[in-house]
N, CA, C and O atoms as a DFTB+ gen file, in Angstrom:
328 C
 N C O
     1  1     135.074      93.280      80.990
     2  2     134.242      92.828      82.072
     3  2     135.075      92.612      83.326
     4  3     136.230      92.194      83.246
     5  1     134.503      92.891      84.455
     6  2     135.171      92.631      85.716
     7  2     134.982      91.167      86.075
     8  3     133.990      90.544      85.696
     9  1     135.948      90.626      86.813
    10  2     135.866      89.211      87.184
    11  2     134.569      88.908      87.921
    12  3     133.958      87.866      87.686
    13  1     134.141      89.794      88.803
    14  2     132.928      89.542      89.574
    15  2     131.699      89.492      88.675
    16  3     130.697      88.877      89.039
    17  1     131.758      90.128      87.505
    18  2     130.647      90.072      86.563
    19  2     130.669      88.780      85.772
    20  3     129.624      88.320      85.312
    21  1     131.857      88.179      85.604
    22  2     131.989      86.991      84.769
    23  2     131.738      85.700      85.531
    24  3     130.960      84.855      85.087
    25  1     132.389      85.544      86.668
    26  2     132.397      84.250      87.332
    27  2     132.210      84.409      88.839
    28  3     132.547      85.445      89.413
    29  1     131.672      83.373      89.464
    30  2     131.544      83.337      90.915
    31  2     132.936      83.206      91.538
    32  3     133.845      82.643      90.927
    33  1     133.094      83.720      92.738
    34  2     134.368      83.615      93.441
    35  2     134.260      82.496      94.474
    36  3     133.367      82.508      95.321
    37  1     135.170      81.535      94.397
    38  2     135.190      80.412      95.318
    39  2     135.702      80.891      96.674
    40  3     136.723      81.577      96.727
    41  1     135.027      80.552      97.771
    42  2     135.481      80.954      99.102
    43  2     136.901      80.484      99.431
    44  3     137.590      81.125     100.225
    45  1     137.349      79.371      98.831
    46  2     138.715      78.895      99.077
    47  2     139.773      79.879      98.582
    48  3     140.905      79.861      99.067
    49  1     139.420      80.737      97.624
    50  2     140.400      81.695      97.104
    51  2     140.738      82.768      98.138
    52  3     141.714      83.500      97.973
    53  1     139.954      82.864      99.180
    54  2     140.251      83.816     100.253
    55  2     141.302      83.266     101.224
    56  3     141.833      84.010     102.049
    57  1     141.603      81.963     101.128
    58  2     142.606      81.321     101.974
    59  2     143.955      81.404     101.261
    60  3     144.061      81.043     100.090
    61  1     144.995      81.883     101.968
    62  2     146.316      81.986     101.335
    63  2     146.804      80.645     100.801
    64  3     146.466      79.585     101.327
    65  1     147.608      80.720      99.746
    66  2     148.154      79.524      99.113
    67  2     147.439      79.235      97.820
    68  3     146.370      79.784      97.551
    69  1     148.019      78.388      97.033
    70  2     147.420      78.067      95.745
    71  2     148.150      78.765      94.619
    72  3     149.210      79.359      94.819
    73  1     147.579      78.686      93.448
    74  2     148.215      79.204      92.235
    75  2     147.533      80.472      91.738
    76  3     146.368      80.733      92.035
    77  1     148.282      81.241      90.985
    78  2     147.769      82.411      90.282
    79  2     147.580      81.969      88.839
    80  3     148.541      81.570      88.181
    81  1     146.342      82.037      88.340
    82  2     146.009      81.544      87.004
    83  2     145.633      82.716      86.095
    84  3     144.851      83.584      86.482
    85  1     146.192      82.732      84.896
    86  2     145.808      83.707      83.879
    87  2     145.155      82.947      82.732
    88  3     145.693      81.957      82.237
    89  1     143.984      83.429      82.320
    90  2     143.237      82.790      81.239
    91  2     143.050      83.786      80.105
    92  3     142.648      84.928      80.329
    93  1     143.345      83.344      78.878
    94  2     143.147      84.160      77.680
    95  2     141.907      83.666      76.943
    96  3     141.683      82.462      76.814
    97  1     141.102      84.618      76.461
    98  2     139.883      84.297      75.731
    99  2     140.042      84.630      74.257
   100  3     140.936      85.383      73.871
   101  1     139.160      84.058      73.434
   102  2     139.219      84.238      71.980
   103  2     139.068      85.693      71.553
   104  3     139.514      86.058      70.465
   105  1     138.453      86.528      72.379
   106  2     138.306      87.945      72.032
   107  2     139.491      88.785      72.489
   108  3     139.479      90.007      72.340
   109  1     140.526      88.134      73.049
   110  2     141.726      88.840      73.494
   111  2     141.690      89.279      74.948
   112  3     142.695      89.765      75.466
   113  1     140.571      89.121      75.609
   114  2     140.480      89.532      77.014
   115  2     141.155      88.497      77.910
   116  3     141.386      87.357      77.508
   117  1     141.465      88.924      79.136
   118  2     142.121      88.074      80.120
   119  2     141.291      88.003      81.385
   120  3     140.532      88.919      81.702
   121  1     141.446      86.908      82.099
   122  2     140.848      86.754      83.424
   123  2     141.921      86.165      84.309
   124  3     142.747      85.373      83.857
   125  1     141.907      86.556      85.580
   126  2     142.916      86.030      86.496
   127  2     142.252      85.463      87.736
   128  3     141.285      86.022      88.253
   129  1     142.780      84.358      88.198
   130  2     142.332      83.746      89.442
   131  2     143.488      83.730      90.421
   132  3     144.619      83.412      90.051
   133  1     143.211      84.069      91.663
   134  2     144.241      84.149      92.701
   135  2     143.963      83.083      93.750
   136  3     142.809      82.817      94.086
   137  1     145.027      82.474      94.267
   138  2     144.922      81.446      95.306
   139  2     144.071      80.262      94.850
   140  3     143.282      79.727      95.629
   141  1     144.227      79.858      93.606
   142  2     143.462      78.736      93.048
   143  2     144.073      77.436      93.566
   144  3     145.256      77.166      93.360
   145  1     143.255      76.643      94.234
   146  2     143.755      75.409      94.845
   147  2     143.819      74.244      93.858
   148  3     144.658      73.356      94.013
   149  1     142.966      74.232      92.867
   150  2     142.945      73.161      91.865
   151  2     142.871      73.801      90.472
   152  3     141.780      73.998      89.937
   153  1     144.038      74.127      89.884
   154  2     144.057      74.845      88.605
   155  2     143.258      74.187      87.483
   156  3     142.547      74.877      86.752
   157  1     143.362      72.861      87.333
   158  2     142.645      72.208      86.232
   159  2     141.137      72.341      86.421
   160  3     140.424      72.647      85.465
   161  1     140.646      72.119      87.622
   162  2     139.209      72.259      87.879
   163  2     138.761      73.701      87.671
   164  3     137.674      73.952      87.152
   165  1     139.606      74.647      88.079
   166  2     139.289      76.062      87.890
   167  2     139.138      76.375      86.396
   168  3     138.162      76.999      85.981
   169  1     140.112      75.935      85.601
   170  2     140.075      76.205      84.159
   171  2     138.867      75.514      83.518
   172  3     138.199      76.106      82.671
   173  1     138.583      74.274      83.912
   174  2     137.415      73.575      83.374
   175  2     136.131      74.359      83.651
   176  3     135.270      74.479      82.779
   177  1     136.009      74.887      84.859
   178  2     134.825      75.674      85.223
   179  2     134.738      76.948      84.396
   180  3     133.664      77.308      83.916
   181  1     135.864      77.628      84.229
   182  2     135.876      78.859      83.429
   183  2     135.527      78.555      81.972
   184  3     134.825      79.340      81.335
   185  1     136.002      77.436      81.437
   186  2     135.683      77.053      80.057
   187  2     134.173      76.935      79.882
   188  3     133.607      77.504      78.949
   189  1     133.525      76.201      80.772
   190  2     132.075      76.004      80.673
   191  2     131.333      77.324      80.830
   192  3     130.456      77.642      80.028
   193  1     131.678      78.096      81.856
   194  2     130.976      79.365      82.094
   195  2     131.193      80.363      80.966
   196  3     130.284      81.113      80.612
   197  1     132.402      80.372      80.399
   198  2     132.669      81.321      79.317
   199  2     131.924      80.936      78.040
   200  3     131.455      81.809      77.309
   201  1     131.813      79.629      77.765
   202  2     131.047      79.196      76.591
   203  2     129.592      79.622      76.698
   204  3     128.974      79.986      75.698
   205  1     129.045      79.578      77.906
   206  2     127.668      80.039      78.120
   207  2     127.523      81.531      77.849
   208  3     126.428      82.013      77.561
   209  1     128.635      82.259      77.944
   210  2     128.637      83.699      77.694
   211  2     129.117      84.036      76.285
   212  3     129.260      85.207      75.935
   213  1     129.365      82.999      75.476
   214  2     129.769      83.221      74.093
   215  2     131.249      83.457      73.891
   216  3     131.653      83.957      72.841
   217  1     132.076      83.108      74.877
   218  2     133.523      83.252      74.754
   219  2     134.169      81.877      74.765
   220  3     133.615      80.914      75.296
   221  1     135.355      81.804      74.166
   222  2     136.111      80.559      74.175
   223  2     137.449      80.792      74.857
   224  3     138.112      81.795      74.593
   225  1     137.852      79.880      75.730
   226  2     139.167      79.956      76.360
   227  2     140.180      79.435      75.359
   228  3     140.023      78.337      74.824
   229  1     141.226      80.224      75.102
   230  2     142.258      79.786      74.158
   231  2     143.509      79.285      74.874
   232  3     144.148      78.339      74.413
   233  1     143.869      79.922      76.015
   234  2     145.059      79.505      76.770
   235  2     144.830      79.746      78.252
   236  3     144.059      80.622      78.646
   237  1     145.520      78.947      79.071
   238  2     145.529      79.163      80.512
   239  2     146.932      78.878      81.032
   240  3     147.572      77.905      80.634
   241  1     147.396      79.744      81.929
   242  2     148.737      79.632      82.496
   243  2     148.663      79.636      84.014
   244  3     147.812      80.299      84.608
   245  1     149.572      78.880      84.636
   246  2     149.870      79.109      86.043
   247  2     150.979      80.147      86.005
   248  3     152.047      79.891      85.449
   249  1     150.743      81.299      86.580
   250  2     151.723      82.377      86.489
   251  2     152.419      82.579      87.834
   252  3     151.894      82.222      88.888
   253  1     153.582      83.144      87.768
   254  2     154.391      83.381      88.958
   255  2     155.827      83.553      88.531
   256  3     156.109      84.234      87.545
   257  1     156.748      82.935      89.275
   258  2     158.162      83.028      88.931
   259  2     158.442      82.423      87.557
   260  3     159.336      82.869      86.839
   261  1     157.663      81.400      87.205
   262  2     157.857      80.697      85.931
   263  2     156.473      80.396      85.372
   264  3     155.733      79.594      85.942
   265  1     156.120      81.029      84.266
   266  2     154.811      80.754      83.660
   267  2     154.776      79.324      83.140
   268  3     155.728      78.856      82.516
   269  1     153.668      78.634      83.402
   270  2     153.505      77.253      82.962
   271  2     152.179      77.125      82.226
   272  3     151.113      77.298      82.817
   273  1     152.249      76.820      80.932
   274  2     151.050      76.639      80.116
   275  2     150.355      75.354      80.549
   276  3     150.960      74.282      80.543
   277  1     149.073      75.465      80.928
   278  2     148.341      74.266      81.356
   279  2     147.185      73.917      80.419
   280  3     146.639      72.817      80.494
   281  1     146.807      74.851      79.535
   282  2     145.697      74.591      78.606
   283  2     145.887      75.449      77.367
   284  3     146.227      76.628      77.460
   285  1     145.663      74.839      76.198
   286  2     145.696      75.605      74.950
   287  2     144.834      74.912      73.909
   288  3     144.984      73.718      73.649
   289  1     143.923      75.685      73.315
   290  2     143.081      75.226      72.206
   291  2     142.475      73.834      72.425
   292  3     142.595      72.956      71.570
   293  1     141.836      73.647      73.555
   294  2     141.116      72.410      73.815
   295  2     141.914      71.288      74.445
   296  3     141.393      70.188      74.630
   297  1     143.181      71.546      74.780
   298  2     144.028      70.483      75.314
   299  2     144.676      70.904      76.635
   300  3     145.277      71.974      76.730
   301  1     144.546      70.052      77.647
   302  2     145.242      70.271      78.917
   303  2     146.617      69.650      78.859
   304  3     146.818      68.620      78.215
   305  1     147.575      70.285      79.543
   306  2     148.947      69.786      79.612
   307  2     149.249      69.347      81.033
   308  3     148.657      69.844      81.991
   309  1     150.166      68.422      81.155
   310  2     150.574      67.921      82.466
   311  2     151.167      69.054      83.290
   312  3     151.904      69.895      82.777
   313  1     150.834      69.060      84.570
   314  2     151.337      70.095      85.466
   315  2     151.617      69.490      86.828
   316  3     151.059      68.455      87.191
   317  1     152.478      70.144      87.566
   318  2     152.802      69.658      88.905
   319  2     151.631      69.941      89.869
   320  3     151.530      69.316      90.925
   321  1     150.758      70.876      89.502
   322  2     149.582      71.187      90.325
   323  2     148.408      70.349      89.859
   324  3     148.366      69.924      88.705
   325  1     147.447      70.106      90.754
   326  2     146.270      69.302      90.420
   327  2     145.246      70.113      89.690
   328  3     144.189      69.595      89.330
């Protein structure tokens, strides 16, 4: 599925800055968010929307120079980003 088919795009993502988020689903598919200003809120929204579509989020990372795991199997981890 294309991202535009899965989730709405937040207008703030058009503004430079923020995090690049990679999300893994239970079926092995991936979704990516660019210029995410609030990674935890973004992941929470994707979790709810994906459950409505019959998918489960298994992992979420802030990706870039250093990948940082922020969510795995129902648990959020502390991160320097909000």
